[in-house]
C-alpha positions in Angstrom: 161.6 109.5 19.9 160.0 107.1 17.3 161.4 104.0 15.7 160.0 103.0 12.3 158.1 99.7 12.2 160.8 98.3 9.9 164.1 98.9 11.7 167.6 97.4 12.0 169.1 95.4 14.9 172.8 96.0 15.4 174.4 93.3 17.5 178.0 93.6 18.7 179.9 90.7 20.2 182.9 91.6 22.4 184.7 90.5 25.5 184.1 92.1 28.9 187.8 93.0 29.2 187.9 94.8 25.8 188.9 98.5 26.2 189.2 101.6 24.2 191.2 104.6 25.6 191.5 102.9 29.0 187.7 102.5 29.4 185.5 99.5 29.0 184.6 99.1 25.3 180.9 98.2 26.1 180.5 101.4 28.1 182.1 103.5 25.4 179.8 102.1 22.8 176.6 102.6 24.8 177.5 106.2 25.8 178.4 107.0 22.2 175.1 105.5 21.0 173.3 107.7 23.5 175.2 110.8 22.5 174.3 110.1 18.9 170.6 109.8 19.9 170.0 106.2 19.0 166.8 104.8 20.4 168.5 102.6 23.0 171.2 100.1 23.8 171.3 97.0 26.0 174.4 95.1 27.2 173.9 91.4 27.8 176.6 89.4 29.7 177.0 85.7 28.8 178.0 83.0 31.2 179.9 81.1 28.5 181.2 81.7 25.0 184.1 81.7 22.5 185.1 83.7 19.5 187.6 83.7 16.7 190.4 82.4 18.9 188.3 79.5 20.1 189.4 80.3 23.7 186.5 79.3 26.0 185.3 82.0 28.4 183.1 80.8 31.3 181.9 81.5 34.8 182.5 77.9 35.9 184.5 77.8 39.1 187.3 75.5 37.8 187.8 77.7 34.7 187.2 81.1 36.1 187.3 83.8 33.5 186.8 87.5 34.0 186.7 88.2 30.2 183.1 87.0 29.8 181.3 87.4 26.5 179.1 90.5 26.0 176.5 91.3 23.4 175.4 94.9 22.8 172.1 95.3 21.0 170.9 98.5 19.5 167.7 98.9 17.4 166.9 102.0 15.4 166.3 103.1 11.8 168.6 101.8 9.1 169.8 105.3 8.5 170.7 106.0 12.1 172.4 102.6 12.5 174.4 103.1 9.3 175.5 106.5 10.6 176.8 104.9 13.8 178.8 102.2 12.1 181.9 104.3 11.2 182.2 105.5 14.8 181.8 101.9 16.0 184.5 100.8 13.6 187.0 103.3 15.0 186.4 102.0 18.6 186.7 98.3 17.8 189.9 96.3 17.2 188.3 92.9 17.4 184.9 91.4 17.9 181.9 90.6 15.7 179.2 93.0 14.4 176.0 91.8 12.8 173.0 93.6 11.3 169.5 92.2 10.7 166.2 93.7 9.7 163.6 93.6 12.5 159.9 94.6 12.8 159.3 96.9 15.8 156.1 96.0 17.6 156.3 98.4 20.5 158.8 101.0 21.7 158.2 103.0 24.9 155.0 103.1 26.9 151.7 102.4 25.3 149.4 105.4 24.9 146.1 105.4 27.0 143.2 104.8 24.7 
């Protein structure tokens, strides 16, 4: 699979406890991205954050929260990311979604010269 040098980064900000159909939302998003043959997806777990509600989510002992912030990053062509957005919209009831243009320097293993 190839990614064009000029691609798009889809970044999805959600909470760890967010669900869709009784399953974790982050898992559902990643599996759907894989099913739709997107180049790859990474889920990053944050130790602290807040969103639209301004409620603080943290790993600190005195304010233990199980609903930690998650960021899902997916990089692919603008066309493939745009085709994924309607599916993503159906899965999400809250959260933040951003898009930015990126330059891909390397994807996968380097070829032997």
